[in-house]
N, C-alpha and C positions, 0 to 999 in steps of 0.2 A: 457313817464314813465309808470309805472305799475298801472295806474288808468284807469277807463273804458272809459272816454272821455277826453283825454288830451286837454288843452286849455290854452289861455292867458287871463288874466283879467286886467282891469284897476284898479289901486289902488284908493280906496275911504277911506280917513281918518275917515270919519263919521261912517263907518260901523264897525270899530274895528274887522276886520276879523282875524281869527286864522287859524292854519294849518288844523284843522278838518273841518272848513267851506269851505276852498278851495278844499279839497279832496272830500267833499260831493258834491260841485258844479260840480266836474268832474265825478260824478257818483259813487264815492267810489273806494276802492281798488280792483284791480283784484286779484284773488286767488293766483297768483304766486308772489305777491308783497313781497319783502324782508322785514324783520322786521325793517330795518333802512332806513330812507330817508335822503337827504342832503339839507339843506337850505343854499343857497348862498346869502349873504347879503353884499352889497357894504358898504365899510367903509366910514363914513361921512367925507367929505372934502378931501379925498385922491383919486385921479383919478385912475381908473382901479385896485384898490386893493379890495379884497373881503374876508370876513370872511366866513368860511365854518363850519356849525354847523350840527353835526350828531344828528338826531332826531329819537327816538323810535316811529315810525309811528303807531305801534299797540297800544301803550299806549296812544298816542295822540288821536287816534280814539275811544278808548274803555273806558278809565278811566276818569271819571268825575273829573275835577280839576287837571288833569295831568300837571306837569311842562313841559312836552314835547309838549303840545299844545300851541306853541308860538304865540304871536301876530305878524302879518305880517306888514312889513314896505314897503314904496315905493321902487321899483326896486328889491325886493326879488324875488328869483327864487327857487322853491321847486322841487327837482328831486326825484321821487320815482322809484327805480330800481326793476326789477324782480329778484327773486332768481336765475333763470336760467341764466340770463345775468351775474350776479355776480359770480356764481360758474364756468361758462365757462371762465371768465376772470382769474380765479385762477388756471386753469389747467396748470401744468408744465409737459412737456414731454421730 
């Protein structure tokens, strides 16, 4: 993704990690990060079904108390896309 050091982390319920924490652990956002990221969250008790939550990553990273800085849960996956990747995917010729 559009973070400086993409990585995977083990979930630790005792740490109460949030989106800002995990992006910070990954070295922060790269300059080309798009303003939205996607949080993929497995639905409890339903195999292979996932909720997708669009997150304003800029708000999550910069605004204290932002409702976009969601608490992470076991098996969450945060995808931060770059603006260039997104706009290239939108090209219609």
